[in-house]
C-alpha positions as CSV (number, residue, x, y, z in Angstrom):
1,X,0.0,0.0,0.0
2,X,1.5,3.4,-1.1
3,X,-0.1,6.8,-1.5
4,X,1.2,9.9,-3.2
5,X,2.9,12.3,-0.7
6,X,3.0,16.1,-1.4
7,X,4.8,19.0,0.0
8,X,2.1,21.5,0.7
9,X,4.2,24.4,2.0
10,X,7.6,25.2,3.6
11,X,9.0,28.1,5.5
12,X,12.1,29.1,7.4
13,X,13.2,31.8,9.8
14,X,15.9,34.2,8.5
15,X,19.2,32.6,9.2
16,X,21.7,34.3,11.5
17,X,25.4,34.1,12.2
18,X,26.0,31.8,15.1
19,X,25.3,33.7,18.4
20,X,24.7,37.0,16.6
21,X,21.3,37.8,15.4
22,X,19.7,35.3,17.7
23,X,22.1,35.6,20.6
24,X,19.1,36.3,22.9
25,X,16.8,33.8,21.4
26,X,16.2,30.1,22.3
27,X,16.5,27.4,19.7
28,X,13.0,26.1,20.6
29,X,11.5,29.6,20.2
30,X,13.1,29.8,16.7
31,X,11.4,26.5,15.9
32,X,8.1,27.6,17.4
33,X,8.1,30.7,15.2
34,X,8.7,28.7,12.1
35,X,5.9,26.2,13.0
36,X,3.5,29.0,13.8
37,X,4.4,30.9,10.7
38,X,3.7,27.8,8.6
39,X,0.2,27.3,10.1
40,X,-0.6,31.0,9.7
41,X,0.1,30.6,6.0
42,X,-2.2,27.6,5.7
43,X,-5.4,28.4,7.5
44,X,-7.3,25.5,5.9
45,X,-5.3,23.2,8.1
46,X,-6.9,22.6,11.5
47,X,-4.2,22.1,14.1
48,X,-6.0,19.2,15.7
49,X,-5.9,17.3,12.4
50,X,-2.1,17.3,12.4
51,X,-1.0,13.6,12.9
52,X,2.5,14.2,14.0
53,X,5.3,16.7,14.4
54,X,8.9,15.6,13.7
55,X,11.6,18.1,14.5
56,X,15.4,17.6,13.9
57,X,18.4,19.0,15.7
58,X,22.0,17.8,15.6
59,X,22.7,18.7,19.2
60,X,19.8,17.5,21.4
61,X,20.6,19.1,24.7
62,X,19.5,22.3,26.4
63,X,17.1,24.3,24.3
64,X,17.3,21.7,21.6
65,X,16.6,18.8,24.0
66,X,13.6,17.5,25.8
67,X,12.2,15.8,22.8
68,X,12.2,19.0,20.8
69,X,9.4,17.8,18.4
70,X,6.9,17.4,21.3
71,X,8.2,20.4,23.1
72,X,7.8,22.7,20.2
73,X,4.3,21.3,19.4
74,X,3.2,22.2,22.8
75,X,4.9,25.6,22.9
76,X,3.4,26.5,19.5
77,X,-0.1,26.0,20.9
78,X,-1.0,22.8,19.0
79,X,-3.6,20.7,20.9
80,X,-2.3,18.2,23.6
81,X,-3.6,15.5,21.3
82,X,-0.9,16.2,18.6
83,X,2.2,14.1,19.3
84,X,5.8,14.9,18.3
85,X,9.2,13.4,18.2
86,X,12.9,14.3,17.5
87,X,15.1,13.4,14.7
88,X,18.9,13.4,14.4
89,X,20.8,12.8,11.1
90,X,23.1,15.7,11.6
91,X,23.0,18.0,8.5
92,X,20.2,15.8,7.1
93,X,18.0,16.2,10.1
94,X,15.1,18.1,8.5
95,X,15.6,16.0,5.3
96,X,15.1,12.9,7.5
97,X,12.2,14.3,9.3
98,X,10.5,14.9,6.0
99,X,11.2,11.3,4.6
100,X,10.1,9.7,7.9
101,X,6.9,11.6,8.0
102,X,6.4,10.9,4.3
103,X,6.8,7.1,4.8
104,X,4.0,7.2,7.4
105,X,1.8,9.2,5.0
106,X,2.7,6.8,2.1
107,X,1.6,3.7,4.1
108,X,-1.6,5.3,5.2
109,X,-0.9,5.9,8.9
110,X,-0.9,9.6,8.6
111,X,-2.8,12.2,6.5
112,X,-1.2,15.4,7.2
113,X,1.9,16.2,9.4
114,X,4.8,18.7,10.0
115,X,8.5,18.1,9.6
116,X,11.3,20.5,10.3
117,X,14.6,21.2,11.9
118,X,16.5,23.8,14.0
119,X,20.1,24.6,14.9
120,X,21.3,27.3,17.2
121,X,25.0,26.9,16.6
122,X,25.6,29.9,18.8
123,X,24.1,28.0,21.8
124,X,25.4,24.6,20.6
125,X,28.8,24.9,18.8
126,X,29.4,22.1,16.4
127,X,30.7,19.0,18.2
128,X,29.7,20.4,21.6
129,X,29.2,17.6,24.1
130,X,30.1,14.7,21.8
131,X,32.1,11.8,23.3
132,X,33.6,9.7,20.5
133,X,34.1,6.1,21.4
134,X,37.9,5.5,21.7
135,X,37.6,2.4,19.5
136,X,36.9,4.6,16.6
137,X,40.6,5.5,16.6
138,X,42.2,2.5,18.4
139,X,40.7,0.1,16.0
140,X,41.1,2.5,13.0
141,X,37.4,2.6,12.3
142,X,37.8,6.2,11.3
143,X,40.6,8.6,10.8
144,X,40.7,11.7,13.0
145,X,39.8,13.8,10.0
146,X,36.4,12.1,9.9
147,X,35.3,14.3,12.9
148,X,36.4,17.5,11.4
149,X,34.1,18.5,8.5
150,X,36.7,21.0,7.1
151,X,39.3,18.3,7.1
152,X,37.0,16.0,5.1
153,X,36.6,18.7,2.5
154,X,40.4,19.0,2.3
155,X,40.3,15.3,1.7
156,X,38.1,15.8,-1.3
157,X,40.5,18.2,-2.8
158,X,43.2,15.6,-2.3
159,X,41.2,13.0,-4.1
160,X,40.1,15.2,-6.9
161,X,43.1,17.6,-7.6
162,X,41.5,19.0,-10.8
163,X,38.9,20.6,-8.5
164,X,41.2,23.4,-7.5
165,X,40.8,26.1,-4.8
166,X,40.3,28.6,-7.7
167,X,37.3,26.6,-8.9
168,X,35.9,26.4,-5.4
169,X,36.4,30.1,-4.9
170,X,34.6,30.8,-8.2
171,X,31.7,28.6,-7.2
172,X,31.4,30.4,-3.8
173,X,31.4,33.8,-5.5
174,X,28.6,32.6,-7.8
175,X,26.6,31.5,-4.8
176,X,26.9,35.1,-3.3
177,X,26.0,36.6,-6.7
178,X,22.9,34.4,-7.1
179,X,21.7,35.0,-3.6
180,X,22.1,38.8,-4.0
181,X,20.1,38.7,-7.2
182,X,17.4,36.5,-5.6
183,X,17.1,39.0,-2.8
184,X,17.0,41.9,-5.2
185,X,14.1,40.3,-7.0
186,X,12.3,39.4,-3.8
187,X,12.4,35.7,-4.2
188,X,14.0,34.6,-1.0
189,X,12.0,36.9,1.3
190,X,8.7,35.2,0.3
191,X,9.3,32.2,2.5
192,X,11.0,33.8,5.4
193,X,8.9,34.1,8.7
194,X,9.8,37.3,10.6
195,X,11.3,36.6,14.0
196,X,11.5,38.9,17.0
197,X,15.1,39.3,18.3
198,X,16.5,40.7,21.5
199,X,20.0,42.2,22.1
200,X,21.3,43.5,25.3
201,X,23.0,46.3,23.4
202,X,20.3,47.2,20.9
203,X,17.0,46.0,22.6
204,X,14.2,44.4,20.6
205,X,14.1,44.0,16.8
206,X,12.6,41.9,14.1
207,X,14.7,39.7,11.8
208,X,13.3,39.7,8.2
209,X,16.3,38.8,6.1
210,X,19.3,36.4,6.3
211,X,22.3,37.8,8.2
212,X,25.2,35.8,6.5
213,X,25.2,36.9,2.8
214,X,28.2,38.9,1.7
215,X,27.2,40.5,-1.6
216,X,30.5,42.5,-1.8
217,X,32.5,39.2,-2.0
218,X,35.3,39.3,-4.7
219,X,37.6,36.5,-6.1
220,X,40.6,38.5,-4.9
221,X,39.1,38.6,-1.4
222,X,38.4,34.9,-1.4
223,X,41.9,34.1,-2.6
224,X,43.5,35.8,0.4
225,X,41.5,34.0,3.1
226,X,43.2,31.7,5.5
227,X,42.8,27.9,5.2
228,X,42.2,26.9,8.8
229,X,42.0,23.1,8.3
230,X,45.4,22.7,6.7
231,X,48.5,24.9,6.1
232,X,48.4,26.0,2.5
233,X,45.1,24.2,2.1
234,X,42.1,25.0,-0.1
235,X,39.1,25.2,2.2
236,X,38.4,28.6,3.7
237,X,35.6,30.4,5.4
238,X,34.8,32.0,2.1
239,X,34.2,28.7,0.1
240,X,32.4,27.0,2.9
241,X,29.1,27.5,4.7
242,X,29.2,29.3,8.0
243,X,28.2,28.6,11.5
244,X,24.5,29.6,11.8
245,X,21.3,29.8,13.6
246,X,17.9,29.1,12.1
247,X,14.8,26.9,11.8
248,X,12.6,25.5,9.0
249,X,9.3,23.7,8.8
250,X,7.4,21.9,6.1
251,X,3.7,20.8,5.8
252,X,3.3,17.3,4.2
253,X,0.1,15.5,3.3
254,X,-1.3,12.7,1.2
255,X,-2.4,14.0,-2.1
256,X,-6.0,13.0,-1.4
257,X,-6.0,15.0,1.9
258,X,-4.4,18.0,0.2
259,X,-7.2,17.9,-2.5
260,X,-10.0,17.4,0.2
261,X,-8.8,20.5,2.1
262,X,-8.2,22.6,-1.0
263,X,-4.5,23.0,-0.3
264,X,-1.9,23.9,-2.8
265,X,0.9,21.5,-3.8
266,X,4.4,22.7,-4.2
267,X,6.0,19.3,-5.0
268,X,5.2,15.6,-5.2
269,X,7.6,13.2,-3.5
270,X,8.9,10.5,-6.0
271,X,11.3,8.6,-3.8
272,X,14.3,9.1,-1.6
273,X,17.6,7.4,-0.6
274,X,20.4,7.6,1.9
275,X,23.8,6.1,1.4
276,X,27.1,5.8,3.3
277,X,30.7,6.6,2.2
278,X,34.1,6.7,3.9
279,X,33.7,9.1,6.8
280,X,36.9,10.9,5.9
281,X,35.3,12.0,2.6
282,X,32.0,12.8,4.0
283,X,31.1,15.3,1.2
284,X,31.1,12.6,-1.4
285,X,27.9,11.2,0.1
286,X,25.3,12.9,-2.2
287,X,26.7,11.0,-5.2
288,X,25.8,7.4,-4.1
289,X,22.6,8.6,-2.4
290,X,21.6,10.3,-5.8
291,X,22.4,7.2,-7.7
292,X,20.3,5.0,-5.4
293,X,17.4,7.4,-5.5
294,X,17.6,7.6,-9.4
295,X,17.6,3.8,-9.6
296,X,14.6,3.5,-7.3
297,X,12.7,6.0,-9.4
298,X,13.7,4.5,-12.8
299,X,15.2,7.8,-13.8
300,X,18.5,9.1,-15.1
301,X,20.4,12.2,-14.0
302,X,19.5,13.8,-17.4
303,X,15.8,13.6,-16.3
304,X,16.6,16.0,-13.5
305,X,15.8,19.6,-14.4
306,X,16.6,21.3,-11.1
307,X,19.0,20.5,-8.3
308,X,19.1,22.0,-4.8
309,X,22.4,20.8,-3.2
310,X,23.5,22.0,0.2
311,X,26.7,24.0,0.0
312,X,28.4,22.8,3.0
313,X,31.7,23.3,1.1
314,X,32.2,24.4,-2.5
315,X,34.4,21.4,-3.1
316,X,31.7,19.0,-2.0
317,X,29.3,20.6,-4.6
318,X,32.0,20.5,-7.3
319,X,32.6,16.8,-6.7
320,X,28.9,16.1,-7.2
321,X,28.7,18.3,-10.4
322,X,31.9,16.8,-11.7
323,X,30.7,13.3,-11.3
324,X,27.4,13.8,-13.0
325,X,28.9,15.9,-15.8
326,X,27.5,19.2,-14.9
327,X,29.3,22.5,-15.4
328,X,30.5,24.3,-12.3
329,X,27.9,27.0,-13.1
330,X,25.2,25.0,-14.5
331,X,21.9,27.0,-14.4
332,X,19.9,24.0,-13.1
333,X,21.8,24.0,-9.8
334,X,20.8,26.2,-6.8
335,X,18.8,28.9,-8.7
336,X,18.9,31.3,-5.7
337,X,22.4,30.5,-4.4
338,X,22.9,28.3,-1.4
339,X,24.4,27.8,2.1
340,X,27.8,29.4,1.3
341,X,25.8,32.6,1.2
342,X,22.8,32.2,3.4
343,X,24.2,29.7,5.9
344,X,23.7,26.1,7.1
345,X,22.1,25.7,10.5
346,X,22.8,22.0,10.4
347,X,19.5,20.2,10.9
348,X,17.3,22.9,9.4
349,X,18.9,23.0,6.0
350,X,17.0,20.1,4.2
351,X,13.8,22.0,4.3
352,X,15.5,25.2,3.0
353,X,16.5,23.1,-0.1
354,X,12.9,22.0,-0.6
355,X,11.4,25.5,-0.5
356,X,14.0,26.7,-2.9
357,X,13.2,23.8,-5.2
358,X,9.5,24.3,-5.0
359,X,9.9,28.0,-6.0
360,X,12.1,26.8,-8.9
361,X,9.3,24.4,-10.0
362,X,6.9,27.4,-10.1
363,X,9.3,29.3,-12.3
364,X,10.1,26.4,-14.6
365,X,7.0,24.4,-15.5
366,X,9.0,22.8,-18.4
367,X,11.0,20.9,-15.6
368,X,9.4,17.7,-14.5
369,X,11.8,16.3,-11.8
370,X,14.2,17.9,-9.3
371,X,16.2,16.7,-6.4
372,X,17.2,18.0,-3.0
373,X,20.5,16.5,-1.7
374,X,23.1,17.0,1.0
375,X,26.2,15.5,2.6
376,X,26.1,14.3,6.1
377,X,28.8,14.0,8.9
378,X,30.4,10.6,9.4
379,X,30.2,9.8,5.8
380,X,26.7,9.8,4.4
381,X,24.5,11.4,1.8
382,X,20.7,12.0,1.5
383,X,18.7,12.7,-1.7
384,X,14.9,13.2,-2.3
385,X,13.5,13.2,-5.8
386,X,10.5,15.5,-6.4
387,X,8.0,15.9,-9.2
388,X,6.9,19.3,-10.3
389,X,3.1,19.8,-9.9
390,X,3.2,22.6,-12.5
391,X,4.8,20.5,-15.2
392,X,3.4,21.4,-18.6
393,X,4.6,18.3,-20.4
394,X,7.8,19.9,-21.5
395,X,6.1,22.5,-23.8
């Protein structure tokens, strides 16, 4: 038994630099704001009809702990009858929340539910509180580089020397340019939920746009940045995503329920796949996960008209593009820029990719299929294939 699953809507908070814009804001309150904003945009959905709330966080302690899915559902004012749970697949947290909820809808257990993710990297620095088992290293299960995402990116440069720092910097610059253009045209702001902020120095404010983008970036500036993960390395702050705070939320439903309620449909889920790779080259993960997903769907990469790939590192994106035969600046990839410009609050990024893809589907009805994909710490990749509900038959 399998039913069609659709993405009804998705939103996110503006992303902040870690501990900056949202220094005085709790992670769970960021998530509450995204969830409330999602429901405010979809008044045809009765809160009591929501079957479940799945919320991801990579660090599940403090204001991201206490089963954040259930906690946020209560804080957002959903009825006590609506359950919730937490998800952790590091960078693919929100993506996994979406696929887990979608599986329940597909088998008929749920009709309509919410999936999302939050990361407050100001309150929870990457790696905070982890305790790697000593056997990892004593038994050479992983190399030490596997626990440093920047080091895994340098390893990709080692493995693919033709993917140079110059190419990575050019890709990063293009991400900033595309993001600036999308902002100028009002395309990103449409899906941002304003968030109240508080600063000891400046008092109360409202966040309405992303904090991280640097539209004045130049190739010369990028070339001069330090490479903190290796002396004379190739991975810099300029060709990587930053450390960020933010939240995202998606409304998913069976296609029948969406039609019954008169809800719009932004994308139709085709299939998804996760795959593992050597932890030391974590960024390679989207390649096998995409291959698996394509095989499940009976599609080829040439059938994919739009790609939203998380820009954890420029080299990781270039590795993917190079493998599948795309140009570094292929117009099908990341229409509005990506994480190098707007940021990557770990567990929230999967839904950001989906809302960007959905907007791309609206703009390009000639495109039938698109994918959202990202790399995941400890050597994994995740890919979801979506169908464009606006597809015009390729006319």
